[in-house]
PANUVEX-413891 format. One record per atom (N, C-alpha, C): residue in three letters; x, y, z. Coordinates in steps of 0.02 Angstrom, whole numbers, plus 50000, padded with zeros to 5 digits. Layout:
<recs>
ALAXYZ/...
</recs>
This chain:
<recs>
MET500424994050000/MET500005000050000/MET500445006250000/SER500275011149959/SER500675017249954/SER500645021250020/LYS501115025850027/LYS501165029750089/LYS500535033750103/LEU500285037350053/LEU499695041550063/LEU499075037250075/ALA499015031850036/ALA498445027350046/ALA498455024350116/SER499045022450139/SER499115019650207/SER498915024750260/PHE499095030950249/PHE498915036250297/PHE498155036850302/TYR497815037250245/TYR497095038250247/TYR496735031950273/HIS496985026150255/HIS496685019950281/HIS496735019750357/ASN497305021750383/ASN497395021850456/ASN496935026950489/GLN496875032850458/GLN496445037950487/GLN495715035650488/LEU495505032150436/LEU494815029950433/LEU494675024450485/PHE495075019250485/PHE494905013350525/PHE495205013250595/ASN495725017150607/ASN496035017050673/ASN495935023550713/ASP495675028650680/ASP495575035050714/ASP494845037150713/CYS494525036950655/CYS493845039550647/CYS493325034450669/VAL493315028650638/VAL492795023650654/VAL492785021950729/PRO493375020850762/PRO493345019150834/PRO493085024750878/PHE493135030950856/PHE492855036350897/PHE492085035750899/TRP491785034050843/TRP491055034050838/TRP490725027550860/PHE491055022150848/PHE490725015750860/PHE491125011250907/PRO490755008050952/PRO490015007450955/PRO489655012750996/ARG490015017951020/ARG489685022651067/ARG489095026251035/ALA489085027050969/ALA488545030750938/ALA487905026750932/VAL487935020250940/VAL487355015950932/VAL486895016650992/ASP486275018550980/ASP485785019251033/ASP485405012651040/ARG485615008551087/ARG485325001951094/ARG484645002151129/GLU484475007851158/GLU483825008351192/GLU483275010451144/HIS483405015451103/HIS482875018251059/HIS483005017050985/GLY483595014450968/GLY483765013550898/GLY484075019850868/GLY484355018950809/GLY484685024650776/GLY485345026450810/PHE485545032750801/PHE486215034850822/PHE486205041050865/LEU486605040950917/LEU486795046950954/LEU487415049850921/HIS487495056450923/HIS488055059250885/HIS488315065850913/CYS488025068350966/CYS488245074750993/CYS488765073451049/PHE489395072751029/PHE489915070751074/PHE490435076251084/ASP490725076451144/ASP491295080751160/ASP491935077351135/ARG492495080551146/ARG493115078051117/ARG493295071051142/ASP493115069251204/ASP493285062751231/ASP492745057551219/GLY492235059351181/GLY491695054751167/GLY491125054851217/SER491165059251267/SER490605059751314/SER490015063151280/LEU489415060951299/LEU488805063351267/LEU488635070351292/VAL488545075051247/VAL488375081851265/VAL487615083051260/ASP487295079851212/ASP486575080651201/ASP486325074251169/ASP485745071751191/ASP485495065451162/ASP484945066551109/ASP484815072851089/ASP484385073951031/ASP484705071050969/LYS484295069950918/LYS484535066750857/LYS484375070950796/SER484875071850754/SER484785074850688/SER484535069450641/VAL484005070850604/VAL483755066150554/VAL484255065350498/TRP484595070850480/TRP485145070350432/TRP485635064950453/ALA485835065150517/ALA486345060550541/ALA486115053350537/GLN485475052050549/GLN485235045050546/GLN485335042250475/GLY485175046250424/GLY485275043950356/GLY486015043750336/ARG486365049050354/ARG487075049450335/ARG487485043950367/MET487375042750431/MET487785037750466/MET487605030650443/SER486965029450429/SER486775022950400/SER487115021950333/TRP487105027150292/TRP487435026650226/TRP488175025450232/MET488505028950278/MET489235028150284/MET489405021150308/LEU489035018550356/LEU489165011650378/LEU489065006650321/LEU488535007650283/LEU488395003050227/LEU488915003650172/SER489185009750163/SER489725010650114/SER490355006750135/LEU490515007050199/LEU491085003150224/LEU490944995750215/TYR490334993650229/TYR490134986650223/TYR490204984250150/LEU489984988450103/LEU490004986450033/LEU490694986950002/ASP491084991950022/ASP491704993449987/ASP492334991050022/HIS492264988950085/HIS492864986850122/HIS492804979850151/GLU492334978950197/GLU492284972550231/GLU491564971550255/ARG491304965650245/ARG490604964350264/ARG490564962350338/ARG490684967350380/ARG490634966250452/ARG489894966250472/PRO489654961050504/PRO488944960750520/PRO488704966350565/GLU489154968950609/GLU488934974350653/GLU488804980750615/TRP489174982050561/TRP489054987950521/TRP488354987650489/LEU488174981850464/LEU487514981050434/LEU486974981650488/GLU487094978450545/GLU486604978750600/GLU486484985950622/TRP487014989650632/TRP486944996550656/TRP486595000850603/ALA486784999950539/ALA486465003850486/ALA485725002350482/GLU485534996150490/GLU484824994350487/GLU484444997350546/SER484774998050603/SER484465001550659/SER484325008750642/GLY484785012050607/GLY484675018850585/GLY484105019450536/LEU484055014750489/LEU483515014850440/LEU482835013850474/ARG482805009250521/ARG482175008250557/ARG481965014550595/PHE482455017750627/PHE482305023850664/PHE482025029150617/LEU482325029850558/LEU482075034650509/LEU481345033250492/GLU481185027150477/GLU480505025550455/GLU479995025950511/GLU480205023950572/GLU479725023550627/GLU479615030250662/HIS480105034850658/HIS480065040850699/HIS480155047450661/CYS480425047250601/CYS480665053450570/CYS480245055850511/VAL479675052650499/VAL479235054750444/VAL478605057950472/ASP478455063850448/ASP477855067450469/ASP477255064450432/PRO476785061250467/PRO476215058150433/PRO475765063250399/ALA475815069550418/ALA475365074650389/ALA475515075850316/ASP476145075550297/ASP476315076950227/ASP476825072050197/GLY477055067250237/GLY477525062350211/GLY478235064650205/ARG478375070650228/ARG479065073150228/ARG479405071350294/MET480075072050294/MET480465070250353/MET480595076250398/TYR480655074850462/TYR480845079950510/TYR481595081350503/PHE481825086450539/PHE482535088150541/PHE482855086350609/HIS482455086750663/HIS482735086350731/HIS482215082950775/VAL482425077450808/VAL481965073850852/VAL482315072450918/THR481915070550969/THR482205068551033/THR482515061551026/ARG482835059451079/ARG483165052851078/ARG482665047351061/ASP482055047751087/ASP481565042451074/ASP481175043551010/GLY481335048950974/GLY481015050250909/GLY480435055050910/THR480315058350966/THR479785063450968/THR479985069350925/PRO479575071550878/PRO479775076950832/PRO479885083550869/LEU480405087050850/LEU480555093650877/LEU480525099150824/ARG480765097550765/ARG480825102950714/ARG480815099850645/LYS480495103550599/LYS480515101750528/LYS480695107950489/ARG481175107450444/ARG481405113150404/ARG480955114250343/ARG480995120450317/ARG480655121850254/ARG480965117950197/TYR481625117350199/TYR481965113850145/TYR482005106350159/ALA482105102550106/ALA482105095150112/ALA482805092550096/TYR483185090850148/TYR483805087150138/TYR483805080550175/SER483415080050228/SER483355073550263/SER483185068050214/GLU482745069650166/GLU482525064750117/GLU483095062350072/SER483545066750054/SER484095064750010/SER484565059950045/PHE484685061050110/PHE485135056650147/PHE484805049950161/ALA484145050050170/ALA483785043650175/ALA483825039850110/ALA483785043350054/ALA483805039949988/ALA484465036249978/ILE485025039449993/ILE485665035949981/ILE485755030150030/ALA485495030850091/ALA485565025450140/ALA485155019350117/PHE484545020450095/PHE484135014750073/PHE484425011650009/ALA484715015749965/ALA485025012949905/ALA485615008449923/ALA486025010649970/ALA486595006549991/ALA486345000050024/HIS485805000650063/HIS485524994650094/HIS485244989850042/ALA484924992449992/ALA484654988249938/ALA485214984249906/ARG485774987649894/ARG486354984249863/ARG486664979149912/ALA486684980849975/ALA487014976550024/ALA486644969950035/VAL485974970150035/VAL485594964050053/VAL485124961849997/GLY485124965449941/GLY484684963549886/GLY483954964749901/SER483804970249936/SER483124971749957/SER482754975949905/GLU482224973149876/GLU481814977049830/GLU481444982649867/ARG481254981249928/ARG480904986449967/ARG481364992449979/SER481994991249996/SER482454996750007/SER482585000549943/GLU482604997149887/GLU482675000549822/GLU482085005149811/GLU481485002549825/GLU480885006649817/GLU480905012749863/ARG481125011749926/ARG481155017349973/ARG481675022549950/ALA482235020149923/ALA482745024849899/ALA482465029249844/LEU482125026349796/LEU481835030249741/LEU481265034749766/HIS480875032149813/HIS480345036349842/HIS480635042649874/TRP481135041849916/TRP481405047749950/TRP481775052349903/PHE482095049649852/PHE482405053949801/PHE481875058149766/ARG481335055049748/ARG480805058749712/ARG480475063949757/ARG480385062349820/ARG480115067249867/ARG480595073249872/PHE481235071749873/PHE481735077049879/PHE481725081649819/VAL481745078949759/VAL481775083249699/VAL481105086749688/ASP480555083449703/ASP479905086849696/ASP479875092949741/TRP480095092149803/TRP480055097749851/TRP480515103449831/ASN481085101849801/ASN481575106949785/ASN481475110149716/PHE481145106649671/PHE481115109149602/PHE480415110449576/LEU479895107949611/LEU479215109149589/LEU478865114149635/PRO478365117649612/PRO477985121949657/PRO477685117849713/ASN477715120449774/ASN477445116749831/ASN477205121749884/ASP477015119149940/ASP476725123349992/ASP477235125250046/ALA477875125150029/ALA478385126950078/ALA478285134150100/PRO478275135350166/PRO478205142350189/PRO478805146450168/PRO478715152150138/PRO479285156050113/PRO479695159050170/LYS480345159250159/LYS480785162450208/LYS480775169950198/PHE480705172050135/PHE480675179150118/PHE480025180450079/THR479885186650067/THR479335188250021/THR479565186649950/GLY479115187349903/GLY479295185849833/GLY479615191749797/ALA479815196949834/ALA480075202849802/ALA480765201849772/ARG481155197049799/ARG481845195949774/ARG481965188449768/PRO481675185149719/PRO481745177849713/PRO482465175749699/MET482665170049730/MET483335167449723/MET483305159949715/ILE483805157149682/ILE483885149849679/ILE484575148149706/GLY484655142049734/GLY485265140349769/GLY485665134749735/LEU486315134949746/LEU486765129649723/LEU486615123049760/GLY486445123449824/GLY486375117449865/GLY485915112149837/PRO485285113749820/PRO484845108549794/PRO485115105149731/ARG485455108849689/ARG485725105949627/ARG486325101349642/MET486755103549687/MET487315099349708/MET487075092749739/ILE486605093249786/ILE486395087349822/ILE485975082749778/THR485585085449732/THR485245081249684/THR485745077449642/LEU486275080849619/LEU486795077749579/LEU487115071849615/VAL487355072949676/VAL487715067749711/VAL487245062149734/THR486615063849749/THR486135058649768/THR485975054149709/ALA485865057249651/ALA485745053249591/ALA486345048949573/GLN486945051649582/GLN487555047649570/GLN487585041549616/GLU487425042549679/GLU487445037049727/GLU486915031749710/LEU486325034049690/LEU485805029249671/LEU486005025449608/GLU486325028749560/GLU486575025249501/GLU487095019949521/LEU487535021749567/LEU488055017149588/LEU487765010849620/ARG487265011749662/ARG487005006049701/ARG486415002549668/LEU486025006149628/LEU485425003149599/LEU485475002149524/GLY485955005449491/GLY486015005149419/GLY485755011449386/ALA486015012649326/ALA485825018749290/ALA485115018349265/SER484805024149258/SER484135024549229/SER484065031349195/ALA483585031949151/ALA483465038249117/ALA483285043649167/GLU482905041849219/GLU482705046649270/GLU483315049549305/LEU483765045249328/LEU484345047649365/LEU484825051449319/THR484945048949260/THR485375052449212/THR485095059349195/GLY484435059749189/GLY484125066149174/GLY484255071249229/TRP484195069149292/TRP484325073749347/TRP485065075749350/ILE485505071049338/ILE486225072649338/ILE486375077849285/ASP486135076749225/ASP486265081449170/ASP485955088249183/ARG485345088149209/ARG485005094549223/ARG485395098549275/CYS485605095349328/CYS485935099049383/CYS486625101649362/ILE487005097549326/ILE487645100049302/ILE487525105949254/GLY487025105449211/GLY486885110849165/GLY486695117249200/GLU486275116649253/GLU486075122649290/GLU486645125549331/ILE487065121349359/ILE487655123949394/ILE488095127949346/ARG488225125049288/ARG488655128449239/ARG488335134849213/THR487675134649200/THR487345140349169/THR487225146049218/TYR487005144449278/TYR486785149649325/TYR487295151549378/PHE487715146949400/PHE488125148249460/PHE488865149249445/VAL489115146649390/VAL489825147249372/VAL489905153649331/LYS490285158449359/LYS490365165049328/LYS491075165949302/SER491165164849237/SER491835165249208/SER492125172249212/ASP491705177349206/ASP491965184149207/ASP492255186049275/LEU491985183149328/LEU492215184649396/LEU492645178949425/GLU492705173449388/GLU493065167549411/GLU492825165449480/VAL492185163549483/VAL491875162149547/VAL491285157349536/VAL491115153749588/VAL490505149649589/VAL490055152549642/MET489465154949621/MET489005158249667/MET488635153049710/GLU488425155349768/GLU488015151149812/GLU487275152149798/GLN487085158349784/GLN486395159949766/GLN486395164949708/VAL485905164249664/VAL485815169049609/VAL485075170249598/THR484905175049558/THR484205176049539/THR484005170349491/PRO483365169349479/PRO483155163749436/PRO483445163849366/ASP483665169649342/ASP483985169849276/ASP484745169849280/GLY485025168749340/GLY485745168149348/GLY486105174549364/ALA485755179949375/ALA486095186249391/ALA486295186449464/ILE486785190649479/ILE487015191549548/ILE486585196949581/SER486325195349640/SER485935200149679/SER486435203849724/ASP486505210249714/ASP487015214149748/ASP486785216149819/HIS486695211049860/HIS486505211849930/HIS486895206549969/PHE486875207050035/PHE487275202550077/PHE487185195150056/ASP486555192850056/ASP486445185750041/ASP486655183949971/GLY486515188249923/GLY486685186749854/GLY487425186849840/ARG487805190749878/ARG488535191249866/ARG488935185949904/THR488645182749954/THR489035178349997/THR489225171849962/LEU489865170349965/LEU490145164149937/LEU490295159249994/ASN490235152849980/ASN490455147650026/ASN490955143249988/PRO491605144949992/PRO492095141349951/PRO492085133749961/GLY492005131450023/GLY492005124250035/GLY491425120750000/HIS490855124049999/HIS490265121149968/HIS490365120549892/ALA490635125749862/ALA490765125549790/ALA491305120549773/ILE491805119749816/ILE492335114749805/ILE492045107749810/GLU491575106749856/GLU491225100349860/GLU490855099049795/GLY490505104049769/GLY490175103349705/GLY490655101749649/ALA491255104449653/ALA491765103149601/ALA491925095649598/TRP491995092449657/TRP492175085349653/TRP491585081049631/PHE490975083349643/PHE490395079749616/PHE490435079749539/VAL490615085549511/VAL490675086049438/VAL491265081749413/LEU491825082049449/LEU492405077949429/LEU492255070449433/GLU491855068549482/GLU491665061449486/GLU491235059449427/GLN490795063949405/GLN490385062349347/GLN490815061949284/ALA491315066249279/ALA491775065949223/ALA492135059149221/ARG492345056749280/ARG492685050249283/ARG492215044649262/ARG491585044949284/ARG491115039649267/ARG490955039649193/ARG491065045249160/ARG490935045649088/ARG491585045149048/GLY492045041249075/GLY492665039649039/GLY493155045349033/GLY493155049849083/GLY493615055449081/GLY493365061149038/ASP492725062249036/ASP492415067548995/ASP492795074149004/ALA493075076548948/ALA493525082348951/ALA493155088648971/GLU492545089448947/GLU492175095548962/GLU491985095749036/LEU491765090249064/LEU491605090049134/LEU492225090649178/THR492775087649157/THR493395088349195/THR493605095649198/ALA493565099049141/ALA493745106149140/ALA493295110249186/LEU492645108749185/LEU492185112349228/LEU492345111249301/GLY492445104949321/GLY492595103449391/GLY493245106749414/CYS493755106549372/CYS494395109549391/CYS494335117149393/GLN493945120049349/GLN493835127249350/GLN493505129349415/MET492995125649435/MET492645127249498/MET493135126649557/LEU493535121449558/LEU494025120649612/LEU494545126249611/ASP494825127749554/ASP495345132849549/ASP495095139549575/TRP494515141649551/TRP494265148249570/TRP494095148649644/MET493785143349671/MET493575143749740/MET494135142249789/TRP494645138749767/TRP495255138149808/TRP495575145049816/LYS495615148649761/LYS495905155349763/LYS495495159949808/ARG494835159349804/ARG494395163449846/ARG494415161449919/GLY494515154949932/GLY494425152450000/GLY495045151550041/TRP495625150450009/TRP496225148850048/TRP496485155050085/ASP496625154150148/ASP496875159550191/ASP497635159650187/ASP497915164350148/ASP498635164650138/ASP499025166250201/GLU498695169650247/GLU499045171750308/GLU499065166150361/CYS498485163050374/CYS498435158150428/CYS498365150950404/GLY498235149950340/GLY498115143250314/GLY497395141250324/GLY497195136050290/GLY496515133550295/GLY496035137550250/LEU495415135450249/LEU494905138450206/LEU494425142750246/TYR494345148850224/TYR493825153150253/TYR493135150050244/TYR492675151750288/TYR491995149050281/TYR491595153050231/PHE491595159650236/PHE491235163950189/PHE491695169350160/ARG491555171250099/ARG491885176850066/ARG491335180850030/ASP491505186850007/ASP491045190949968/ASP491285191149895/VAL490815190449848/VAL491005190049778/VAL491375196249755/TYR491205202049784/TYR491535208249765/TYR492055210549817/HIS492245206149861/HIS492735207549913/HIS492505212949962/LYS491855213249971/LYS491565217650021/LYS491525214050088/PRO491355217550142/PRO491275214150206/PRO490715209050204/VAL490815203450239/VAL490315198250244/VAL489915199250308/GLN489265198250304/GLN488835199450361/GLN488925194350417/GLU488995187950399/GLU489035182650450/GLU489675183350491/TYR489605183250558/TYR490175184550601/TYR490665178650603/TRP490465172750581/TRP490915166950581/TRP491275166050514/GLN491285171350475/GLN491555171050407/GLN492275168550404/THR492685170250453/THR493395168450449/THR493555161950486/MET493045158850517/MET493175152550552/MET493335146950502/LYS493645141850528/LYS493815136050488/LYS493395130150512/PHE492915128050470/PHE492485122350486/PHE492785115950458/TRP492635110350490/TRP492935103950470/TRP492745101950399/TRP492115102650381/TRP491885099350320/TRP492165102350255/PRO492265108950249/PRO492575111450187/PRO493275108550176/HIS493635107350231/HIS494305104550224/HIS494275097250203/ASP493795093550229/ASP493695086650206/ASP493515086550132/GLU493065090950111/GLU492855091050041/GLU493425093149995/ALA493835097750017/ALA494395100049976/ALA494935094649971/LEU495025090550023/LEU495495084950017/LEU495275080349960/ILE494635078949957/ILE494375074649903/ILE494465078049835/ALA494265084349830/ALA494265087849766/ALA494965088449737/THR495455090049779/THR496135090949753/THR496425084349728/LEU496285078849763/LEU496525072349739/LEU496165070249675/MET495515071649671/MET495145069949610/MET495415073949551/ALA495555080349562/ALA495815084449508/ALA496505082049485/TYR496915079949533/TYR497575077149515/TYR497495070749476/ARG497035066449497/ARG496925060149460/ARG496685061549389/ALA496255066649382/ALA495965068049317/ALA496445071349269/THR496905075449295/THR497335079549252/THR498075077949255/GLY498305075149311/GLY499015074249321/GLY499385080649337/ASP499025086049347/ASP499335092549361/ASP499605092549432/ALA500255093549440/ALA500585093149505/ALA500345098349554/LYS500045103849529/LYS499825109049576/LYS499275106249622/TYR498855101749595/TYR498325099049637/TYR498585094649692/LEU499105090949678/LEU499415086849730/LEU499755091249782/ALA500055096849760/ALA500375101549807/ALA499835104749851/TRP499275106749821/TRP498725109449861/TRP498475104249912/HIS498405098149889/HIS498175092849934/HIS498655091949993/ASP499295091849978/ASP499785090850032/ASP499775096550082/SER499725102650058/SER499715108350104/SER499075108350146/LEU498525106650114/LEU497885106250150/LEU497885100650201/LYS498145094850181/LYS498185089150226/LYS498605090850287/ASP499185093850276/ASP499625095550332/ASP499285100450379/TRP498975105650352/TRP498645110750395/TRP498055107550432/SER497655103750397/SER497045100950428/SER497215096150484/PHE497675091650473/PHE497825086750525/PHE498225089850583/ARG498565095350569/ARG498915098850623/ARG498425102450670/HIS497845104650643/HIS497385108750682/HIS496725105350700/PHE496425101550655/PHE495785098350669/PHE495865091850709/ALA496415088250698/ALA496475081550726/ALA496605081850801/ASP496375076750836/ASP496475075950908/ASP496815069150920/PRO497475068850922/PRO497815062450929/PRO497635058750993/GLU497435062351044/GLU497285059151108/GLU496635055051105/HIS496115057951076/HIS495455054751077/HIS495205052751008/GLY495535054750955/GLY495325052950888/GLY494835057850857/GLU494705056850793/GLU494255061050753/GLU494505068250748/TRP494085072550718/TRP494245079650708/TRP493775083950751/TYR494055089450775/TYR493615094650801/TYR493215097550742/GLY492645100550758/GLY492225103250705/GLY492365110450687/TYR492605114350738/TYR492615121550729/TYR493245124650757/LEU493595128450714/LEU494205131750734/LEU494145139250723/HIS494535143050761/HIS494615150150746/HIS495025150950683/ARG495075157050659/ARG495445158250597/ARG496165155750602/ASP496485156550660/ASP497195154650666/ASP497285147150678/GLY496745143350678/GLY496805136150686/GLY496735133750757/THR496655138150805/THR496535136050874/THR495805133650880/VAL495695129150927/VAL495045125950934/VAL494545130850962/SER493975131650928/SER493435135950951/SER492955132150996/SER492825125850980/SER492375121551019/SER492665114551018/THR492615111151075/THR492875104351078/THR492385099151051/LEU491825101251024/LEU491335096450997/LEU491635092350940/LYS491515085950944/LYS491675081450888/LYS491045079550850/GLY490465080750881/GLY489825079150849/GLY489295084050871/SER488805085350828/SER488275090150842/SER487685088450797/LEU487175092750793/LEU486635091550746/LEU486865091950674/TRP487465094950662/TRP487725095650595/TRP488305090950581/LYS488715089750630/LYS489305085550621/LYS489175078550649/SER489275073550607/SER489165066650628/SER489665062250590/PHE489515055850588/PHE489955051050553/PHE489795051350479/PHE490045056650445/PHE489875057550375/PHE490435060950335/HIS490515067550341/HIS490995071150300/HIS491705068450309/HIS491915067750371/HIS492605065750383/HIS492745058450362/PRO492335053650382/PRO492475046850358/PRO492405046250282/ARG491935049850252/ARG491875049650179/ARG492515052050147/ALA492785057550173/ALA493405060250145/ALA493985055350154/MET494045052450214/MET494595047750225/MET494525041650179/ASP493915039350169/ASP493785033550125/ASP493965035250053/LEU493705040750027/LEU493835042449957/LEU494565044049945/CYS494875047649992/CYS495595049149983/CYS496015042849985/TYR495815038150028/TYR496165031650028/TYR496105028249961/ARG495495027849934/ARG495395024049873/ARG495725027549812/ILE495695034149810/ILE496025037749754/ILE496775036949758/SER497065038049817/SER497795037549823/SER498035030349813/HIS497625025549833/HIS497795018449821/HIS497825017049746/ASP497325019649709/ASP497315018549636/ASP497905022049602/LEU498105027849629/LEU498655031649600/LEU499335029349624/THR499335024849675/THR499945022549708/THR500395028249730/ILE500075033249765/ILE500465038849791/ILE500415038949867/
</recs>
């Protein structure tokens, strides 16, 4: 095994997985606990519905792609049961966002992302055990997700209709969800159609060649809204979208046009996001270099760094350009120097701009067994294939 592949394999199986399991398994109520302090002590026993789907999917991915450990399947199935038994609102068939430990509903968001994470989890389960029912559930939740995000519905508006906007997020997540369903269930015209549509809309509306930037929100015709929300960039989010595009390029035999698009998105947002003074990736920037309204703009969050580790390795694999490997190495060194906790394992979630720890949380309603293990897994597999 190559040096880099060995590093990521060790981080995944000897540092990340042991932090979460088996402590995250809720043997009393089912599903997963995930709000942990740095030493693994439980800070809050509420449950994110996102986390139930994401953690089930991640366990099933390890089961399918590495080793068929029966406990991984057992724990994932506990998460899927919890989703179905406690996390669906019978009034409209949509999923909640936040429930108590026993599954009592606490909060439901206007937007639908719980459904997308349920879709990938059920698709992985369908592949793992040959379940037609899980395949049906995966497609059901995918369709609920895209219908809610792309068709007119009764979602309560966050703003008035005076300044309509569309977001990068629903297109990115539709793209990666359809990719995962294709991987586990097989290709279909429905899934290919959504993949093509989302890549086309990202390229048409959000990628701005004149400004060398990927927007987070635009008006419905792709224009920039010159206000705080319209100008705010999230470099890590756009870099994550870049690797979704690069993955699609790989699946299509190294499609040159898609490779160029993915690398363009990465190049521009790396330049916008990298902190030359302190290292790491800023959380928010302004498209016109004006002040950003959000006070956490200069903080360093865990997940953009995980996504950029994947994106830079994918870009290197696709192009052979040494700059991407250099970016990856510098990002890897900074991230593991600041986010990692050698004493207790895993990564902290939140750092100050200078890399000092802002919060000792390793898990929350947002951070669970998902972004970091996914990054360690993909970086391991890419570097193994490249023998670097």
